[in-house]
C-alpha positions in Angstrom: 56.4 -17.4 30.3 54.4 -14.4 31.2 52.3 -12.3 28.9 54.9 -9.5 28.7 57.5 -11.9 27.4 55.1 -13.3 24.8 54.3 -9.8 23.6 58.0 -8.9 23.4 58.8 -12.1 21.4 55.8 -11.6 19.1 56.6 -7.9 18.3 60.3 -8.4 18.0 59.7 -11.0 15.4 57.5 -8.7 13.4 59.7 -5.6 13.8 62.9 -7.5 12.9 61.2 -9.1 9.9 60.4 -5.6 8.6 64.0 -4.5 9.4 65.4 -7.5 7.4 63.2 -6.4 4.5 64.5 -2.9 4.7 68.1 -4.2 5.0 67.7 -6.4 1.9 66.1 -3.6 -0.1 69.3 -1.5 0.4 71.0 -3.9 -2.0 68.6 -2.9 -4.8 70.2 0.5 -4.8 73.2 -0.9 -6.7 71.0 -0.7 -9.9 71.7 3.1 -9.9 75.4 2.8 -9.6 76.2 1.7 -13.1 76.2 5.2 -14.7 72.8 4.7 -16.4 70.0 7.2 -16.4 67.1 6.9 -13.9 64.7 5.6 -16.5 67.2 2.9 -17.6 68.0 1.9 -14.0 64.4 1.6 -12.9 63.7 -1.9 -14.4 66.9 -3.3 -12.7 65.8 -1.6 -9.4 62.4 -3.3 -9.7 63.9 -6.7 -10.3 66.2 -6.3 -7.3 63.2 -5.4 -5.1 61.1 -8.3 -6.2 62.4 -10.7 -3.5 61.8 -8.0 -0.9 58.2 -7.6 -2.0 57.7 -11.3 -1.8 59.3 -11.3 1.7 56.9 -8.5 2.7 54.1 -10.7 1.6 55.4 -13.4 3.9 55.5 -10.9 6.8 51.9 -10.0 6.0 50.8 -13.7 6.2 53.0 -14.3 9.3 51.3 -11.4 11.0 48.3 -13.8 11.4 50.0 -17.2 11.2 53.3 -17.0 12.9 54.3 -20.5 12.0 54.4 -19.5 8.3 57.0 -16.8 9.1 59.0 -19.3 11.1 59.1 -21.9 8.3 59.7 -19.5 5.5 62.4 -17.3 7.1 64.2 -20.4 8.5 64.0 -22.1 5.1 65.3 -19.0 3.3 68.2 -18.8 5.8 69.1 -22.4 5.2 68.7 -22.1 1.4 70.9 -19.0 1.2 73.5 -20.5 3.4 73.6 -23.5 1.1 73.9 -21.5 -2.2 76.4 -19.0 -0.7 78.5 -21.6 1.1 81.7 -20.3 -0.5 81.2 -16.9 1.0 81.0 -17.0 4.8 80.7 -13.3 5.2 77.6 -13.2 2.9 76.0 -16.1 4.9 76.5 -14.1 8.2 75.1 -10.9 6.7 72.1 -12.4 5.0 71.3 -15.8 6.6 71.9 -14.9 10.2 69.1 -12.2 10.3 66.7 -14.5 8.4 67.4 -17.3 10.9 67.0 -15.0 13.9 63.6 -13.8 12.6 62.5 -17.3 11.8 63.4 -18.5 15.2 61.6 -15.7 16.8 58.4 -16.4 14.8 58.6 -20.1 15.8 59.2 -19.2 19.4 56.2 -16.9 19.4 54.0 -19.5 17.7 55.1 -22.2 20.2 54.6 -19.9 23.2 51.1 -19.0 22.0 50.2 -22.6 21.5 50.9 -23.3 25.1 48.7 -20.3 26.1 45.6 -21.1 23.9 44.5 -24.3 25.7 44.7 -22.6 29.1 42.7 -19.7 27.8 40.0 -21.9 26.3 39.7 -23.9 29.6 38.8 -20.6 31.4 36.1 -19.6 28.9 
């Protein structure tokens, strides 16, 4: 695998992880659809955004340690698929993007591991 492919995989994992966070944050907007005032809806909105904030924390850690992103995103995909097993469309909408991002993080991490020993041998 050449350097351009490695960079593409690394950055696609990061960009798609942020896109998944943005996609999941859209679901928090349902806090405003209940006919409540803005001040009454804000606590519900914050509660709905809490998982996205935690996922952004994972993205921040995975920026440096890609294996963390691979393990967490893949685990979240499997966990959500298990708990939502009665709703296939939900699994496809939520778990599939998480699984894709997790796989990209793991692929990026594994491709970098193959590069590191060769780079150290030349130093």
